[in-house]
C-alpha atoms as an extended CHARMM CRD file, in Angstrom:
* protein
*
       124  EXT
         1         1  MET       CA            -33.7300000000     -101.7320000000       71.9710000000  PROA      1               0.0000000000
         2         2  GLU       CA            -34.6740000000      -98.9610000000       69.9290000000  PROA      2               0.0000000000
         3         3  THR       CA            -38.5460000000      -99.8280000000       70.3400000000  PROA      3               0.0000000000
         4         4  GLN       CA            -37.5640000000      -99.6950000000       74.1780000000  PROA      4               0.0000000000
         5         5  ILE       CA            -36.1060000000      -96.3540000000       74.0020000000  PROA      5               0.0000000000
         6         6  ASN       CA            -38.5220000000      -94.7860000000       72.1870000000  PROA      6               0.0000000000
         7         7  THR       CA            -41.5240000000      -96.3900000000       74.1730000000  PROA      7               0.0000000000
         8         8  LEU       CA            -39.5350000000      -94.8320000000       77.3600000000  PROA      8               0.0000000000
         9         9  ASP       CA            -39.4470000000      -91.4970000000       75.5670000000  PROA      9               0.0000000000
        10        10  ALA       CA            -43.0500000000      -91.2910000000       74.8360000000  PROA      10              0.0000000000
        11        11  VAL       CA            -44.0630000000      -92.4570000000       78.6640000000  PROA      11              0.0000000000
        12        12  LEU       CA            -41.7580000000      -89.8140000000       80.2240000000  PROA      12              0.0000000000
        13        13  SER       CA            -43.0700000000      -87.1490000000       77.8750000000  PROA      13              0.0000000000
        14        14  GLU       CA            -46.0690000000      -87.7790000000       79.8950000000  PROA      14              0.0000000000
        15        15  ASN       CA            -44.5950000000      -87.0460000000       83.4030000000  PROA      15              0.0000000000
        16        16  PRO       CA            -45.5940000000      -90.3150000000       85.1320000000  PROA      16              0.0000000000
        17        17  ASP       CA            -45.8520000000      -90.8820000000       88.8990000000  PROA      17              0.0000000000
        18        18  VAL       CA            -43.3520000000      -93.5680000000       88.5580000000  PROA      18              0.0000000000
        19        19  LEU       CA            -41.6810000000      -95.5150000000       85.9390000000  PROA      19              0.0000000000
        20        20  CYS       CA            -41.5970000000      -99.2210000000       85.9000000000  PROA      20              0.0000000000
        21        21  LEU       CA            -39.3190000000     -100.9150000000       83.4060000000  PROA      21              0.0000000000
        22        22  SER       CA            -37.4770000000     -104.1310000000       82.5400000000  PROA      22              0.0000000000
        23        23  ALA       CA            -34.7140000000     -102.9460000000       80.7810000000  PROA      23              0.0000000000
        24        24  GLY       CA            -33.0800000000     -105.1950000000       78.1390000000  PROA      24              0.0000000000
        25        25  ASP       CA            -29.1900000000     -104.1390000000       78.8490000000  PROA      25              0.0000000000
        26        26  MET       CA            -27.2790000000     -102.1060000000       81.1670000000  PROA      26              0.0000000000
        27        27  ASN       CA            -26.6490000000      -99.2760000000       78.9720000000  PROA      27              0.0000000000
        28        28  SER       CA            -29.5270000000      -98.7870000000       76.6820000000  PROA      28              0.0000000000
        29        29  CYS       CA            -31.7470000000      -96.4860000000       78.6440000000  PROA      29              0.0000000000
        30        30  GLN       CA            -29.3580000000      -94.4190000000       80.6970000000  PROA      30              0.0000000000
        31        31  ALA       CA            -30.5560000000      -91.1680000000       79.3460000000  PROA      31              0.0000000000
        32        32  GLN       CA            -34.0920000000      -91.9830000000       80.2170000000  PROA      32              0.0000000000
        33        33  LEU       CA            -33.0040000000      -93.0270000000       83.7980000000  PROA      33              0.0000000000
        34        34  GLU       CA            -31.3620000000      -89.7090000000       83.8790000000  PROA      34              0.0000000000
        35        35  THR       CA            -34.7660000000      -87.8920000000       82.6050000000  PROA      35              0.0000000000
        36        36  ALA       CA            -36.5830000000      -89.5000000000       85.1840000000  PROA      36              0.0000000000
        37        37  MET       CA            -34.4740000000      -88.6220000000       87.8610000000  PROA      37              0.0000000000
        38        38  GLU       CA            -34.0910000000      -85.1270000000       86.7890000000  PROA      38              0.0000000000
        39        39  ASN       CA            -38.0920000000      -84.7460000000       86.9920000000  PROA      39              0.0000000000
        40        40  GLY       CA            -38.4580000000      -86.5290000000       90.2030000000  PROA      40              0.0000000000
        41        41  ILE       CA            -40.0410000000      -89.7320000000       88.8330000000  PROA      41              0.0000000000
        42        42  PRO       CA            -38.9990000000      -92.3740000000       90.9970000000  PROA      42              0.0000000000
        43        43  VAL       CA            -38.0020000000      -95.8140000000       88.5570000000  PROA      43              0.0000000000
        44        44  VAL       CA            -38.6590000000      -99.4130000000       89.6710000000  PROA      44              0.0000000000
        45        45  ALA       CA            -36.6350000000     -101.6950000000       87.9120000000  PROA      45              0.0000000000
        46        46  PHE       CA            -37.8410000000     -105.2420000000       87.2590000000  PROA      46              0.0000000000
        47        47  ASP       CA            -35.6570000000     -108.0420000000       86.7370000000  PROA      47              0.0000000000
        48        48  SER       CA            -33.0840000000     -105.8850000000       84.6250000000  PROA      48              0.0000000000
        49        49  ASN       CA            -29.5390000000     -105.1500000000       84.5010000000  PROA      49              0.0000000000
        50        50  VAL       CA            -30.0340000000     -101.6130000000       85.8410000000  PROA      50              0.0000000000
        51        51  SER       CA            -30.3000000000     -102.8280000000       89.4530000000  PROA      51              0.0000000000
        52        52  GLU       CA            -26.9950000000     -101.1620000000       90.7470000000  PROA      52              0.0000000000
        53        53  SER       CA            -27.6460000000      -97.7170000000       89.3720000000  PROA      53              0.0000000000
        54        54  GLU       CA            -28.4370000000      -94.9560000000       91.6870000000  PROA      54              0.0000000000
        55        55  LEU       CA            -30.6180000000      -93.8650000000       89.2510000000  PROA      55              0.0000000000
        56        56  VAL       CA            -33.2210000000      -96.7680000000       90.4660000000  PROA      56              0.0000000000
        57        57  ALA       CA            -35.3380000000      -96.1330000000       93.4340000000  PROA      57              0.0000000000
        58        58  ALA       CA            -36.4420000000      -99.8440000000       93.6280000000  PROA      58              0.0000000000
        59        59  TYR       CA            -35.5130000000     -103.2260000000       92.4460000000  PROA      59              0.0000000000
        60        60  CYS       CA            -37.5040000000     -106.5130000000       91.8300000000  PROA      60              0.0000000000
        61        61  GLY       CA            -36.0270000000     -109.4600000000       90.5190000000  PROA      61              0.0000000000
        62        62  THR       CA            -33.5620000000     -112.5250000000       90.3340000000  PROA      62              0.0000000000
        63        63  ASP       CA            -30.1210000000     -112.5780000000       91.3500000000  PROA      63              0.0000000000
        64        64  ASN       CA            -28.8850000000     -113.0030000000       87.7810000000  PROA      64              0.0000000000
        65        65  ILE       CA            -25.1460000000     -113.6910000000       88.7380000000  PROA      65              0.0000000000
        66        66  GLN       CA            -26.0890000000     -116.7070000000       91.2910000000  PROA      66              0.0000000000
        67        67  LEU       CA            -28.8590000000     -117.9650000000       88.2160000000  PROA      67              0.0000000000
        68        68  GLY       CA            -25.9790000000     -117.8560000000       85.8200000000  PROA      68              0.0000000000
        69        69  LYS       CA            -24.0540000000     -120.1230000000       88.5330000000  PROA      69              0.0000000000
        70        70  MET       CA            -26.5480000000     -122.5280000000       88.6860000000  PROA      70              0.0000000000
        71        71  ALA       CA            -27.3560000000     -123.0540000000       84.9230000000  PROA      71              0.0000000000
        72        72  ALA       CA            -23.6280000000     -123.7020000000       84.2420000000  PROA      72              0.0000000000
        73        73  GLU       CA            -23.8820000000     -126.5260000000       87.2530000000  PROA      73              0.0000000000
        74        74  LYS       CA            -26.9420000000     -127.8490000000       85.6920000000  PROA      74              0.0000000000
        75        75  LEU       CA            -25.2580000000     -127.9870000000       81.9780000000  PROA      75              0.0000000000
        76        76  VAL       CA            -22.0190000000     -129.8130000000       83.6840000000  PROA      76              0.0000000000
        77        77  GLN       CA            -24.2280000000     -132.4680000000       85.3420000000  PROA      77              0.0000000000
        78        78  ALA       CA            -26.0350000000     -133.0460000000       81.9900000000  PROA      78              0.0000000000
        79        79  ILE       CA            -23.0340000000     -133.3650000000       79.5610000000  PROA      79              0.0000000000
        80        80  GLY       CA            -20.2890000000     -134.1930000000       82.1990000000  PROA      80              0.0000000000
        81        81  GLU       CA            -16.8400000000     -132.4990000000       82.5050000000  PROA      81              0.0000000000
        82        82  LYS       CA            -15.9960000000     -132.0860000000       78.7180000000  PROA      82              0.0000000000
        83        83  GLY       CA            -17.6200000000     -130.9480000000       75.6910000000  PROA      83              0.0000000000
        84        84  LYS       CA            -18.5880000000     -128.5420000000       73.2760000000  PROA      84              0.0000000000
        85        85  ILE       CA            -21.6100000000     -126.0110000000       73.7020000000  PROA      85              0.0000000000
        86        86  ALA       CA            -23.2670000000     -122.8980000000       72.0430000000  PROA      86              0.0000000000
        87        87  VAL       CA            -25.0070000000     -120.2920000000       73.9800000000  PROA      87              0.0000000000
        88        88  LEU       CA            -28.3210000000     -118.7960000000       72.9670000000  PROA      88              0.0000000000
        89        89  SER       CA            -29.5630000000     -115.8460000000       74.7970000000  PROA      89              0.0000000000
        90        90  VAL       CA            -32.6380000000     -113.6580000000       74.1970000000  PROA      90              0.0000000000
        91        91  GLN       CA            -30.2060000000     -110.5090000000       74.8880000000  PROA      91              0.0000000000
        92        92  GLU       CA            -26.5820000000     -110.9570000000       74.5460000000  PROA      92              0.0000000000
        93        93  LYS       CA            -25.7600000000     -108.5580000000       77.7880000000  PROA      93              0.0000000000
        94        94  ARG       CA            -27.7540000000     -110.3850000000       80.0110000000  PROA      94              0.0000000000
        95        95  ARG       CA            -25.8500000000     -110.5520000000       83.4640000000  PROA      95              0.0000000000
        96        96  ALA       CA            -27.0910000000     -114.5920000000       83.8780000000  PROA      96              0.0000000000
        97        97  SER       CA            -25.5420000000     -115.1120000000       80.3320000000  PROA      97              0.0000000000
        98        98  ARG       CA            -22.3930000000     -113.7200000000       80.9800000000  PROA      98              0.0000000000
        99        99  SER       CA            -22.4340000000     -115.0850000000       84.3060000000  PROA      99              0.0000000000
       100       100  GLY       CA            -23.1550000000     -118.6010000000       83.2750000000  PROA      100             0.0000000000
       101       101  SER       CA            -20.3140000000     -118.6910000000       80.4800000000  PROA      101             0.0000000000
       102       102  TRP       CA            -18.0530000000     -117.3240000000       83.1900000000  PROA      102             0.0000000000
       103       103  ALA       CA            -18.8160000000     -119.8210000000       85.6340000000  PROA      103             0.0000000000
       104       104  LEU       CA            -18.6340000000     -122.7860000000       83.1700000000  PROA      104             0.0000000000
       105       105  ARG       CA            -15.1360000000     -122.0690000000       81.9370000000  PROA      105             0.0000000000
       106       106  ARG       CA            -13.9830000000     -121.6240000000       85.8730000000  PROA      106             0.0000000000
       107       107  ARG       CA            -15.9010000000     -124.8010000000       86.9020000000  PROA      107             0.0000000000
       108       108  SER       CA            -15.1290000000     -127.0110000000       83.7280000000  PROA      108             0.0000000000
       109       109  PRO       CA            -12.1480000000     -125.6730000000       81.3490000000  PROA      109             0.0000000000
       110       110  ASN       CA            -12.7500000000     -129.0780000000       79.4100000000  PROA      110             0.0000000000
       111       111  ILE       CA            -16.0680000000     -127.8080000000       78.1960000000  PROA      111             0.0000000000
       112       112  ARG       CA            -15.7780000000     -125.1620000000       75.2530000000  PROA      112             0.0000000000
       113       113  ILE       CA            -17.6900000000     -122.6380000000       74.3490000000  PROA      113             0.0000000000
       114       114  LEU       CA            -18.0230000000     -122.6900000000       70.2860000000  PROA      114             0.0000000000
       115       115  ARG       CA            -20.1460000000     -119.6770000000       69.5830000000  PROA      115             0.0000000000
       116       116  SER       CA            -22.7360000000     -117.2990000000       71.6810000000  PROA      116             0.0000000000
       117       117  TRP       CA            -25.7160000000     -115.9530000000       69.7610000000  PROA      117             0.0000000000
       118       118  LYS       CA            -28.1330000000     -113.1960000000       70.6200000000  PROA      118             0.0000000000
       119       119  TRP       CA            -31.6860000000     -114.9710000000       69.7890000000  PROA      119             0.0000000000
       120       120  SER       CA            -34.2550000000     -112.8000000000       68.2460000000  PROA      120             0.0000000000
       121       121  ILE       CA            -37.9530000000     -112.8590000000       69.2380000000  PROA      121             0.0000000000
       122       122  ARG       CA            -39.9170000000     -111.1360000000       66.7750000000  PROA      122             0.0000000000
       123       123  THR       CA            -43.3480000000     -109.8770000000       67.4230000000  PROA      123             0.0000000000
       124       124  LYS       CA            -46.1340000000     -108.8900000000       65.0150000000  PROA      124             0.0000000000
């Protein structure tokens, strides 16, 4: 997240006409969104967790809550009503991951989530 924050700070320092972003988690870029608003820079969020913020002028993306529920249902279809699973998520705070885990617990209490991991993608 630090890289994204630094990039947003650099972009905002150039006073763009609009800021488009896909935030990694809900809380990481709050200060940058506030800076954009204070400077009259509209923010367009793409498939990120800041869609509900009054600091965002427009949002384009998926319904992550529904996506999480659908993923949980597909998992139940694949393994049945009982089992043990692990959850890997690129970003642990993504709403789809949380919603899927929640929906799975409600839908099939006999499926145990052993552990959830944040999976890091490293680039050179």
